[in-house]
TITOR-230760 format. One record per residue (C-alpha): residue number from 0; residue in three letters; x negated, y negated, z negated. Coordinates in nm, 4 decimals. Layout:
REM residues N
<node num="NUM" residuo="Ala" X="X" Y="Y" Z="Z"/>
...
***
This chain:
REM residues 288
<node num="0" residuo="Met" X="-9.3159" Y="0.5357" Z="15.3787"/>
<node num="1" residuo="Glu" X="-9.4848" Y="0.2315" Z="15.4619"/>
<node num="2" residuo="Glu" X="-9.1810" Y="0.0153" Z="15.5621"/>
<node num="3" residuo="Thr" X="-9.0521" Y="0.0717" Z="15.2276"/>
<node num="4" residuo="Thr" X="-9.3420" Y="-0.0327" Z="15.0314"/>
<node num="5" residuo="Ile" X="-9.3431" Y="-0.3540" Z="15.2434"/>
<node num="6" residuo="Arg" X="-9.0425" Y="-0.4033" Z="15.1700"/>
<node num="7" residuo="Gln" X="-9.0738" Y="-0.3948" Z="14.8016"/>
<node num="8" residuo="Ser" X="-9.3959" Y="-0.6254" Z="14.8048"/>
<node num="9" residuo="Glu" X="-9.1717" Y="-0.8868" Z="15.0303"/>
<node num="10" residuo="Thr" X="-8.8992" Y="-0.8427" Z="14.7080"/>
<node num="11" residuo="Lys" X="-9.1410" Y="-0.8539" Z="14.4268"/>
<node num="12" residuo="Arg" X="-9.2886" Y="-1.1856" Z="14.5866"/>
<node num="13" residuo="Ile" X="-8.9739" Y="-1.3728" Z="14.6391"/>
<node num="14" residuo="Met" X="-8.8583" Y="-1.2917" Z="14.2880"/>
<node num="15" residuo="Arg" X="-9.1954" Y="-1.4053" Z="14.1854"/>
<node num="16" residuo="Gln" X="-9.1818" Y="-1.7387" Z="14.4098"/>
<node num="17" residuo="Leu" X="-8.8001" Y="-1.7913" Z="14.2485"/>
<node num="18" residuo="Leu" X="-8.9045" Y="-1.7300" Z="13.8977"/>
<node num="19" residuo="Lys" X="-9.1546" Y="-2.0129" Z="13.9560"/>
<node num="20" residuo="Asn" X="-8.8430" Y="-2.2398" Z="14.0478"/>
<node num="21" residuo="Arg" X="-8.7233" Y="-2.3679" Z="13.6615"/>
<node num="22" residuo="Arg" X="-8.4555" Y="-2.5447" Z="13.8189"/>
<node num="23" residuo="Ala" X="-8.3378" Y="-2.2479" Z="13.9982"/>
<node num="24" residuo="Val" X="-8.3945" Y="-2.0313" Z="13.6776"/>
<node num="25" residuo="Val" X="-8.1714" Y="-2.2715" Z="13.4723"/>
<node num="26" residuo="Gly" X="-7.9051" Y="-2.2698" Z="13.7028"/>
<node num="27" residuo="Gly" X="-7.9142" Y="-1.8636" Z="13.6876"/>
<node num="28" residuo="Ile" X="-7.9352" Y="-1.7920" Z="13.3282"/>
<node num="29" residuo="Val" X="-7.6284" Y="-2.0848" Z="13.3107"/>
<node num="30" residuo="Leu" X="-7.4552" Y="-1.8947" Z="13.6606"/>
<node num="31" residuo="Phe" X="-7.4910" Y="-1.6148" Z="13.4449"/>
<node num="32" residuo="Val" X="-7.3037" Y="-1.7151" Z="13.1025"/>
<node num="33" residuo="Ile" X="-7.0339" Y="-1.8392" Z="13.3082"/>
<node num="34" residuo="Ile" X="-6.9966" Y="-1.5275" Z="13.5024"/>
<node num="35" residuo="Phe" X="-7.0176" Y="-1.3188" Z="13.2131"/>
<node num="36" residuo="Leu" X="-6.7527" Y="-1.5414" Z="12.9974"/>
<node num="37" residuo="Ala" X="-6.5107" Y="-1.4814" Z="13.3185"/>
<node num="38" residuo="Ile" X="-6.5492" Y="-1.1114" Z="13.2994"/>
<node num="39" residuo="Phe" X="-6.5168" Y="-1.0778" Z="12.9374"/>
<node num="40" residuo="Ala" X="-6.2288" Y="-1.3315" Z="12.9431"/>
<node num="41" residuo="Pro" X="-5.9973" Y="-1.1521" Z="12.6868"/>
<node num="42" residuo="Tyr" X="-6.2666" Y="-1.1009" Z="12.4194"/>
<node num="43" residuo="Val" X="-6.4231" Y="-1.4449" Z="12.4149"/>
<node num="44" residuo="Thr" X="-6.1250" Y="-1.6120" Z="12.3912"/>
<node num="45" residuo="Pro" X="-5.8986" Y="-1.6607" Z="12.0747"/>
<node num="46" residuo="Tyr" X="-5.5524" Y="-1.7346" Z="12.2588"/>
<node num="47" residuo="Asp" X="-5.3470" Y="-1.6548" Z="12.5184"/>
<node num="48" residuo="Pro" X="-5.4096" Y="-1.8523" Z="12.8292"/>
<node num="49" residuo="Val" X="-5.0556" Y="-1.9304" Z="12.8956"/>
<node num="50" residuo="Lys" X="-4.8256" Y="-1.8856" Z="12.6093"/>
<node num="51" residuo="Gln" X="-4.7024" Y="-2.2809" Z="12.5066"/>
<node num="52" residuo="Asn" X="-4.7196" Y="-2.4133" Z="12.1307"/>
<node num="53" residuo="Ile" X="-4.5223" Y="-2.7511" Z="12.2065"/>
<node num="54" residuo="Arg" X="-4.6287" Y="-2.8708" Z="11.8671"/>
<node num="55" residuo="Asn" X="-4.9652" Y="-2.8602" Z="11.9276"/>
<node num="56" residuo="Arg" X="-4.9486" Y="-3.0261" Z="12.2510"/>
<node num="57" residuo="Leu" X="-5.2595" Y="-3.2872" Z="12.3573"/>
<node num="58" residuo="Gln" X="-5.4697" Y="-3.2403" Z="12.0621"/>
<node num="59" residuo="Gly" X="-5.7827" Y="-3.3236" Z="12.0354"/>
<node num="60" residuo="Pro" X="-6.1066" Y="-3.0734" Z="11.9701"/>
<node num="61" residuo="Ser" X="-6.1002" Y="-2.8771" Z="11.6625"/>
<node num="62" residuo="Arg" X="-6.2281" Y="-2.6121" Z="11.5061"/>
<node num="63" residuo="Glu" X="-5.8851" Y="-2.4108" Z="11.6323"/>
<node num="64" residuo="His" X="-5.9108" Y="-2.5775" Z="11.9232"/>
<node num="65" residuo="Ile" X="-6.2933" Y="-2.6844" Z="12.0241"/>
<node num="66" residuo="Phe" X="-6.1794" Y="-2.8414" Z="12.3894"/>
<node num="67" residuo="Gly" X="-5.8512" Y="-2.9594" Z="12.2502"/>
<node num="68" residuo="Thr" X="-5.5067" Y="-2.8449" Z="12.3953"/>
<node num="69" residuo="Asp" X="-5.3093" Y="-2.9565" Z="12.7255"/>
<node num="70" residuo="Gln" X="-4.9929" Y="-3.0944" Z="12.7286"/>
<node num="71" residuo="Phe" X="-4.7765" Y="-2.7565" Z="12.6421"/>
<node num="72" residuo="Gly" X="-5.0422" Y="-2.6971" Z="12.3335"/>
<node num="73" residuo="Arg" X="-5.2133" Y="-2.4216" Z="12.5427"/>
<node num="74" residuo="Asp" X="-5.5679" Y="-2.3844" Z="12.4355"/>
<node num="75" residuo="Thr" X="-5.8053" Y="-2.5624" Z="12.7060"/>
<node num="76" residuo="Tyr" X="-6.1205" Y="-2.3490" Z="12.6176"/>
<node num="77" residuo="Thr" X="-5.9291" Y="-2.0228" Z="12.7038"/>
<node num="78" residuo="Arg" X="-5.7469" Y="-2.1866" Z="12.9866"/>
<node num="79" residuo="Val" X="-6.1267" Y="-2.3054" Z="13.1289"/>
<node num="80" residuo="Val" X="-6.2759" Y="-1.9584" Z="13.0951"/>
<node num="81" residuo="Tyr" X="-5.9255" Y="-1.7899" Z="13.2365"/>
<node num="82" residuo="Gly" X="-5.9814" Y="-2.0317" Z="13.5068"/>
<node num="83" residuo="Ala" X="-6.3431" Y="-1.9278" Z="13.6014"/>
<node num="84" residuo="Arg" X="-6.2599" Y="-1.5869" Z="13.7166"/>
<node num="85" residuo="Leu" X="-5.9955" Y="-1.7185" Z="13.9519"/>
<node num="86" residuo="Ser" X="-6.2450" Y="-1.9626" Z="14.1032"/>
<node num="87" residuo="Leu" X="-6.4987" Y="-1.7273" Z="14.0584"/>
<node num="88" residuo="Arg" X="-6.2550" Y="-1.4484" Z="14.2667"/>
<node num="89" residuo="Val" X="-6.1662" Y="-1.7216" Z="14.5335"/>
<node num="90" residuo="Gly" X="-6.5089" Y="-1.8222" Z="14.6252"/>
<node num="91" residuo="Phe" X="-6.6562" Y="-1.4833" Z="14.6519"/>
<node num="92" residuo="Ser" X="-6.3514" Y="-1.3102" Z="14.8499"/>
<node num="93" residuo="Ser" X="-6.3315" Y="-1.5891" Z="15.0404"/>
<node num="94" residuo="Ile" X="-6.7079" Y="-1.5960" Z="15.1499"/>
<node num="95" residuo="Leu" X="-6.7278" Y="-1.2386" Z="15.1827"/>
<node num="96" residuo="Ile" X="-6.4393" Y="-1.2871" Z="15.4947"/>
<node num="97" residuo="Ala" X="-6.6665" Y="-1.5426" Z="15.6134"/>
<node num="98" residuo="Ile" X="-6.9429" Y="-1.3275" Z="15.5847"/>
<node num="99" residuo="Val" X="-6.8301" Y="-0.9964" Z="15.7363"/>
<node num="100" residuo="Val" X="-6.6480" Y="-1.1576" Z="16.0486"/>
<node num="101" residuo="Gly" X="-6.8562" Y="-1.4367" Z="16.0998"/>
<node num="102" residuo="Cys" X="-7.2041" Y="-1.2232" Z="16.0688"/>
<node num="103" residuo="Leu" X="-7.0097" Y="-0.9642" Z="16.3208"/>
<node num="104" residuo="Leu" X="-6.9259" Y="-1.2346" Z="16.6058"/>
<node num="105" residuo="Gly" X="-7.2809" Y="-1.4065" Z="16.5473"/>
<node num="106" residuo="Leu" X="-7.4508" Y="-1.0328" Z="16.6256"/>
<node num="107" residuo="Val" X="-7.2080" Y="-0.9753" Z="16.8920"/>
<node num="108" residuo="Ala" X="-7.2536" Y="-1.3337" Z="17.0760"/>
<node num="109" residuo="Gly" X="-7.6284" Y="-1.3434" Z="16.9957"/>
<node num="110" residuo="Phe" X="-7.7245" Y="-0.9966" Z="17.1225"/>
<node num="111" residuo="Tyr" X="-7.4773" Y="-0.9240" Z="17.4402"/>
<node num="112" residuo="Gly" X="-7.4783" Y="-1.3051" Z="17.5718"/>
<node num="113" residuo="Gly" X="-7.3369" Y="-1.3613" Z="17.8953"/>
<node num="114" residuo="Leu" X="-6.9499" Y="-1.4260" Z="17.9362"/>
<node num="115" residuo="Leu" X="-6.8768" Y="-1.2650" Z="17.6075"/>
<node num="116" residuo="Asp" X="-7.1015" Y="-1.5003" Z="17.4210"/>
<node num="117" residuo="Asn" X="-6.9601" Y="-1.7844" Z="17.5660"/>
<node num="118" residuo="Ile" X="-6.6329" Y="-1.6949" Z="17.4691"/>
<node num="119" residuo="Ile" X="-6.6955" Y="-1.6359" Z="17.1082"/>
<node num="120" residuo="Met" X="-6.8715" Y="-1.9418" Z="17.0938"/>
<node num="121" residuo="Arg" X="-6.6103" Y="-2.1661" Z="17.2472"/>
<node num="122" residuo="Phe" X="-6.3374" Y="-1.9448" Z="16.9479"/>
<node num="123" residuo="Val" X="-6.5857" Y="-2.0923" Z="16.7300"/>
<node num="124" residuo="Asp" X="-6.6382" Y="-2.4345" Z="16.8574"/>
<node num="125" residuo="Ile" X="-6.2480" Y="-2.4860" Z="16.8215"/>
<node num="126" residuo="Leu" X="-6.2621" Y="-2.3628" Z="16.4396"/>
<node num="127" residuo="Met" X="-6.5260" Y="-2.6307" Z="16.3930"/>
<node num="128" residuo="Ala" X="-6.2879" Y="-2.9081" Z="16.5289"/>
<node num="129" residuo="Leu" X="-6.1589" Y="-2.9985" Z="16.2423"/>
<node num="130" residuo="Pro" X="-6.3701" Y="-3.0680" Z="15.8930"/>
<node num="131" residuo="Gly" X="-6.3497" Y="-2.7245" Z="15.6963"/>
<node num="132" residuo="Phe" X="-6.1161" Y="-2.8461" Z="15.4090"/>
<node num="133" residuo="Leu" X="-5.8608" Y="-2.9683" Z="15.6638"/>
<node num="134" residuo="Leu" X="-5.8980" Y="-2.6926" Z="15.8368"/>
<node num="135" residuo="Ala" X="-5.8470" Y="-2.4627" Z="15.5225"/>
<node num="136" residuo="Leu" X="-5.5634" Y="-2.7046" Z="15.4058"/>
<node num="137" residuo="Ala" X="-5.3716" Y="-2.6718" Z="15.7488"/>
<node num="138" residuo="Ile" X="-5.3884" Y="-2.2802" Z="15.7466"/>
<node num="139" residuo="Val" X="-5.2391" Y="-2.2938" Z="15.3714"/>
<node num="140" residuo="Ala" X="-4.9605" Y="-2.4708" Z="15.4614"/>
<node num="141" residuo="Ala" X="-4.8997" Y="-2.2366" Z="15.7683"/>
<node num="142" residuo="Leu" X="-4.9304" Y="-1.9377" Z="15.4992"/>
<node num="143" residuo="Gly" X="-4.7826" Y="-2.1172" Z="15.2175"/>
<node num="144" residuo="Pro" X="-4.9141" Y="-2.2136" Z="14.8804"/>
<node num="145" residuo="Gly" X="-5.0365" Y="-1.9141" Z="14.6875"/>
<node num="146" residuo="Leu" X="-5.4119" Y="-1.7744" Z="14.5959"/>
<node num="147" residuo="Asp" X="-5.4534" Y="-1.4863" Z="14.8591"/>
<node num="148" residuo="Asn" X="-5.3831" Y="-1.7385" Z="15.1040"/>
<node num="149" residuo="Val" X="-5.6461" Y="-1.9795" Z="14.9767"/>
<node num="150" residuo="Ile" X="-5.8921" Y="-1.6934" Z="15.0018"/>
<node num="151" residuo="Ile" X="-5.7918" Y="-1.6154" Z="15.3582"/>
<node num="152" residuo="Ala" X="-5.7750" Y="-2.0032" Z="15.4528"/>
<node num="153" residuo="Ile" X="-6.1447" Y="-2.0699" Z="15.2881"/>
<node num="154" residuo="Gly" X="-6.2583" Y="-1.7575" Z="15.4366"/>
<node num="155" residuo="Ile" X="-6.1649" Y="-1.9074" Z="15.7999"/>
<node num="156" residuo="Ser" X="-6.3131" Y="-2.2017" Z="15.7486"/>
<node num="157" residuo="Tyr" X="-6.6727" Y="-2.1090" Z="15.6967"/>
<node num="158" residuo="Ile" X="-6.6373" Y="-1.8358" Z="15.9808"/>
<node num="159" residuo="Pro" X="-6.8281" Y="-2.1031" Z="16.2182"/>
<node num="160" residuo="Ser" X="-7.1234" Y="-2.1609" Z="16.0054"/>
<node num="161" residuo="Phe" X="-7.2000" Y="-1.7949" Z="15.9299"/>
<node num="162" residuo="Ala" X="-7.1399" Y="-1.7423" Z="16.3472"/>
<node num="163" residuo="Arg" X="-7.3596" Y="-1.9752" Z="16.4474"/>
<node num="164" residuo="Leu" X="-7.6658" Y="-1.9056" Z="16.1586"/>
<node num="165" residuo="Met" X="-7.6323" Y="-1.5311" Z="16.2963"/>
<node num="166" residuo="Arg" X="-7.6234" Y="-1.6119" Z="16.6391"/>
<node num="167" residuo="Ser" X="-7.9187" Y="-1.8488" Z="16.6690"/>
<node num="168" residuo="Ser" X="-8.1290" Y="-1.5820" Z="16.4040"/>
<node num="169" residuo="Val" X="-8.0537" Y="-1.2854" Z="16.6737"/>
<node num="170" residuo="Leu" X="-8.1415" Y="-1.4956" Z="16.9721"/>
<node num="171" residuo="Thr" X="-8.4749" Y="-1.5632" Z="16.7667"/>
<node num="172" residuo="Ile" X="-8.5326" Y="-1.2060" Z="16.6704"/>
<node num="173" residuo="Arg" X="-8.3544" Y="-1.0202" Z="17.0197"/>
<node num="174" residuo="Glu" X="-8.7158" Y="-1.1585" Z="17.1793"/>
<node num="175" residuo="Leu" X="-8.9601" Y="-0.9698" Z="16.9384"/>
<node num="176" residuo="Asp" X="-9.2024" Y="-0.7043" Z="17.0317"/>
<node num="177" residuo="Tyr" X="-9.0416" Y="-0.4435" Z="16.7807"/>
<node num="178" residuo="Val" X="-8.7127" Y="-0.4844" Z="16.9609"/>
<node num="179" residuo="Ser" X="-8.8303" Y="-0.4907" Z="17.2651"/>
<node num="180" residuo="Ala" X="-9.0209" Y="-0.1381" Z="17.1665"/>
<node num="181" residuo="Ala" X="-8.7325" Y="-0.0260" Z="17.0192"/>
<node num="182" residuo="Glu" X="-8.5272" Y="-0.1198" Z="17.3548"/>
<node num="183" residuo="Ala" X="-8.7912" Y="0.0306" Z="17.5721"/>
<node num="184" residuo="Ile" X="-8.7928" Y="0.3718" Z="17.3737"/>
<node num="185" residuo="Gly" X="-8.3995" Y="0.3834" Z="17.4229"/>
<node num="186" residuo="Ser" X="-8.2793" Y="0.3426" Z="17.1387"/>
<node num="187" residuo="Ser" X="-7.8791" Y="0.2612" Z="17.1249"/>
<node num="188" residuo="Asp" X="-7.7042" Y="-0.0587" Z="17.1006"/>
<node num="189" residuo="Ala" X="-7.5766" Y="-0.0050" Z="16.7726"/>
<node num="190" residuo="Arg" X="-7.9404" Y="0.1356" Z="16.6274"/>
<node num="191" residuo="Met" X="-8.0964" Y="-0.2195" Z="16.7707"/>
<node num="192" residuo="Ile" X="-7.8296" Y="-0.4325" Z="16.6051"/>
<node num="193" residuo="Phe" X="-7.7758" Y="-0.2718" Z="16.2882"/>
<node num="194" residuo="Arg" X="-8.1402" Y="-0.1241" Z="16.2211"/>
<node num="195" residuo="His" X="-8.3583" Y="-0.3975" Z="16.3594"/>
<node num="196" residuo="Ile" X="-8.1962" Y="-0.7396" Z="16.3836"/>
<node num="197" residuo="Leu" X="-7.9689" Y="-0.7403" Z="16.0952"/>
<node num="198" residuo="Pro" X="-8.1968" Y="-0.6812" Z="15.8252"/>
<node num="199" residuo="Asn" X="-8.4162" Y="-0.9203" Z="15.9220"/>
<node num="200" residuo="Ser" X="-8.1410" Y="-1.2151" Z="15.9788"/>
<node num="201" residuo="Leu" X="-8.0088" Y="-1.1893" Z="15.6420"/>
<node num="202" residuo="Asn" X="-8.2747" Y="-1.3863" Z="15.4987"/>
<node num="203" residuo="Pro" X="-8.0914" Y="-1.7450" Z="15.5896"/>
<node num="204" residuo="Ile" X="-7.7511" Y="-1.5690" Z="15.5628"/>
<node num="205" residuo="Ile" X="-7.7941" Y="-1.5059" Z="15.1770"/>
<node num="206" residuo="Val" X="-7.9073" Y="-1.8737" Z="15.1102"/>
<node num="207" residuo="Met" X="-7.5697" Y="-2.0198" Z="15.3223"/>
<node num="208" residuo="Ala" X="-7.3966" Y="-1.7371" Z="15.1016"/>
<node num="209" residuo="Thr" X="-7.4854" Y="-1.9050" Z="14.7767"/>
<node num="210" residuo="Leu" X="-7.4471" Y="-2.2458" Z="14.9063"/>
<node num="211" residuo="Ser" X="-7.1194" Y="-2.1745" Z="15.0881"/>
<node num="212" residuo="Leu" X="-7.0185" Y="-2.0445" Z="14.7584"/>
<node num="213" residuo="Ala" X="-7.0389" Y="-2.3966" Z="14.5822"/>
<node num="214" residuo="Gly" X="-6.8049" Y="-2.5384" Z="14.8774"/>
<node num="215" residuo="Ala" X="-6.5690" Y="-2.2207" Z="14.8583"/>
<node num="216" residuo="Ile" X="-6.5048" Y="-2.3055" Z="14.4854"/>
<node num="217" residuo="Leu" X="-6.4785" Y="-2.6793" Z="14.5067"/>
<node num="218" residuo="Ser" X="-6.2235" Y="-2.6500" Z="14.8199"/>
<node num="219" residuo="Ala" X="-6.0476" Y="-2.3781" Z="14.6057"/>
<node num="220" residuo="Ala" X="-6.0288" Y="-2.6168" Z="14.3449"/>
<node num="221" residuo="Gly" X="-5.9176" Y="-2.9432" Z="14.5439"/>
<node num="222" residuo="Leu" X="-5.6273" Y="-2.7061" Z="14.7499"/>
<node num="223" residuo="Ser" X="-5.5112" Y="-2.6337" Z="14.3668"/>
<node num="224" residuo="Phe" X="-5.5293" Y="-2.9736" Z="14.2790"/>
<node num="225" residuo="Leu" X="-5.3015" Y="-3.0587" Z="14.5731"/>
<node num="226" residuo="Gly" X="-5.0877" Y="-2.7543" Z="14.4822"/>
<node num="227" residuo="Met" X="-5.1361" Y="-2.5409" Z="14.7405"/>
<node num="228" residuo="Gly" X="-5.3385" Y="-2.3226" Z="14.5774"/>
<node num="229" residuo="Ala" X="-5.2689" Y="-2.1321" Z="14.2333"/>
<node num="230" residuo="Gln" X="-4.9635" Y="-2.1840" Z="14.1129"/>
<node num="231" residuo="Pro" X="-4.8404" Y="-2.2995" Z="13.7163"/>
<node num="232" residuo="Pro" X="-4.8647" Y="-2.1622" Z="13.4914"/>
<node num="233" residuo="Thr" X="-5.1881" Y="-1.9992" Z="13.5901"/>
<node num="234" residuo="Pro" X="-5.4808" Y="-2.0729" Z="13.4678"/>
<node num="235" residuo="Glu" X="-5.7191" Y="-2.2429" Z="13.7640"/>
<node num="236" residuo="Trp" X="-5.9240" Y="-2.5588" Z="13.7303"/>
<node num="237" residuo="Gly" X="-5.7797" Y="-2.7338" Z="14.0265"/>
<node num="238" residuo="Ser" X="-5.4234" Y="-2.6963" Z="13.9255"/>
<node num="239" residuo="Met" X="-5.5239" Y="-2.7939" Z="13.5150"/>
<node num="240" residuo="Ile" X="-5.6795" Y="-3.1012" Z="13.6520"/>
<node num="241" residuo="Ser" X="-5.3548" Y="-3.1747" Z="13.8529"/>
<node num="242" residuo="Ala" X="-5.1086" Y="-3.1235" Z="13.5836"/>
<node num="243" residuo="Ala" X="-5.3356" Y="-3.3010" Z="13.2787"/>
<node num="244" residuo="Arg" X="-5.4198" Y="-3.5874" Z="13.4908"/>
<node num="245" residuo="Pro" X="-5.1005" Y="-3.7909" Z="13.3962"/>
<node num="246" residuo="Phe" X="-5.2120" Y="-3.8022" Z="13.0694"/>
<node num="247" residuo="Ile" X="-5.5578" Y="-3.8906" Z="13.1042"/>
<node num="248" residuo="Arg" X="-5.5331" Y="-4.1909" Z="12.8932"/>
<node num="249" residuo="Val" X="-5.4062" Y="-3.9731" Z="12.5679"/>
<node num="250" residuo="Ser" X="-5.6110" Y="-3.6297" Z="12.6086"/>
<node num="251" residuo="His" X="-5.8868" Y="-3.7049" Z="12.9043"/>
<node num="252" residuo="Trp" X="-6.0391" Y="-3.3724" Z="12.7560"/>
<node num="253" residuo="Ala" X="-5.7571" Y="-3.1659" Z="12.9460"/>
<node num="254" residuo="Val" X="-5.8997" Y="-3.3412" Z="13.2892"/>
<node num="255" residuo="Thr" X="-6.2505" Y="-3.3874" Z="13.1833"/>
<node num="256" residuo="Ile" X="-6.3469" Y="-3.0363" Z="13.0547"/>
<node num="257" residuo="Pro" X="-6.2254" Y="-2.8191" Z="13.3668"/>
<node num="258" residuo="Gly" X="-6.3580" Y="-3.1142" Z="13.5981"/>
<node num="259" residuo="Leu" X="-6.6820" Y="-3.0398" Z="13.4457"/>
<node num="260" residuo="Ala" X="-6.6819" Y="-2.6430" Z="13.4676"/>
<node num="261" residuo="Ile" X="-6.6285" Y="-2.7442" Z="13.8370"/>
<node num="262" residuo="Phe" X="-6.9388" Y="-2.9733" Z="13.8344"/>
<node num="263" residuo="Thr" X="-7.1611" Y="-2.7391" Z="13.6471"/>
<node num="264" residuo="Thr" X="-7.0888" Y="-2.4198" Z="13.8562"/>
<node num="265" residuo="Val" X="-7.1005" Y="-2.5812" Z="14.1834"/>
<node num="266" residuo="Leu" X="-7.4075" Y="-2.7736" Z="14.0326"/>
<node num="267" residuo="Cys" X="-7.5791" Y="-2.4328" Z="13.9039"/>
<node num="268" residuo="Leu" X="-7.4687" Y="-2.2489" Z="14.2604"/>
<node num="269" residuo="Asn" X="-7.6774" Y="-2.5551" Z="14.4567"/>
<node num="270" residuo="Leu" X="-7.9885" Y="-2.4932" Z="14.2053"/>
<node num="271" residuo="Val" X="-7.9952" Y="-2.1662" Z="14.2860"/>
<node num="272" residuo="Gly" X="-7.9437" Y="-2.1821" Z="14.6705"/>
<node num="273" residuo="Asp" X="-8.2188" Y="-2.4093" Z="14.6825"/>
<node num="274" residuo="Gly" X="-8.4401" Y="-2.1660" Z="14.4972"/>
<node num="275" residuo="Leu" X="-8.3818" Y="-1.8740" Z="14.7133"/>
<node num="276" residuo="Arg" X="-8.4118" Y="-2.0888" Z="15.0246"/>
<node num="277" residuo="Asp" X="-8.7600" Y="-2.1856" Z="14.9142"/>
<node num="278" residuo="Ala" X="-8.8734" Y="-1.7836" Z="14.7778"/>
<node num="279" residuo="Leu" X="-8.7350" Y="-1.6877" Z="15.1167"/>
<node num="280" residuo="Asp" X="-8.9236" Y="-1.9083" Z="15.3425"/>
<node num="281" residuo="Pro" X="-9.2356" Y="-1.7711" Z="15.4566"/>
<node num="282" residuo="Arg" X="-9.3841" Y="-2.0885" Z="15.4565"/>
<node num="283" residuo="Met" X="-9.3609" Y="-2.0789" Z="15.0712"/>
<node num="284" residuo="Lys" X="-9.6097" Y="-1.8055" Z="15.0083"/>
<node num="285" residuo="Asn" X="-9.9102" Y="-1.9716" Z="14.9690"/>
<node num="286" residuo="Val" X="-9.7590" Y="-2.2655" Z="14.7524"/>
<node num="287" residuo="Gly" X="-9.7666" Y="-2.2688" Z="14.3682"/>
***
């Protein structure tokens, strides 16, 4: 009961600290709107995202098409909203893969140490030998173009970051008194890992997940821009920019609007991530 009360009190403190951060609040509100539009895309868009109408091609913003139309006469607003679905799906799915695999590797390496730690971390070092985007590009090139392969590739590219962060947290927590006490009374390894170590290692993981989500969306857009991700006529922000690039001089909105969607989403995720970092930092308890 006492432990539950402490956790509830800590949760309230974090929420109060987060709500004091105006940038994080604004970022969270805009991000909520984007997620809402993505979830209810069929109900908040007036057109089919893939149906072509050549007679309306490259029209400027108007009452009928508030963000104009693309080179095939498709409504840009509709395609951007549906594109949010894919971008958020790729972002969340790839980071979930990275969290599960990376944290598991970090937990095992940090808790058991020795030869197992050395083997796991050398594997992580191999993955870190290439920049994340180049690693994802190489994996997609090997697996073939497609949204599912992009998710796998981006997820793998973020595994090293989560593995190293979790390992460093475990190495610190492993030496604390309550873990030593649990070991002294004969608690199993699984209980110590999942009952005592993992819950107390999640704060930095939550912050990194939020910030990495922004990077994953950027990577997905970059891969789609290069033709390795979502394939036409699927509405995806990166592929939309790539397809409309030849028409940028006569209809810049077909490129500008998807670009602004990427910029806004990534900015909001970074603002929320920074707010979470400050709220979860114990040194911020008495600030403000």
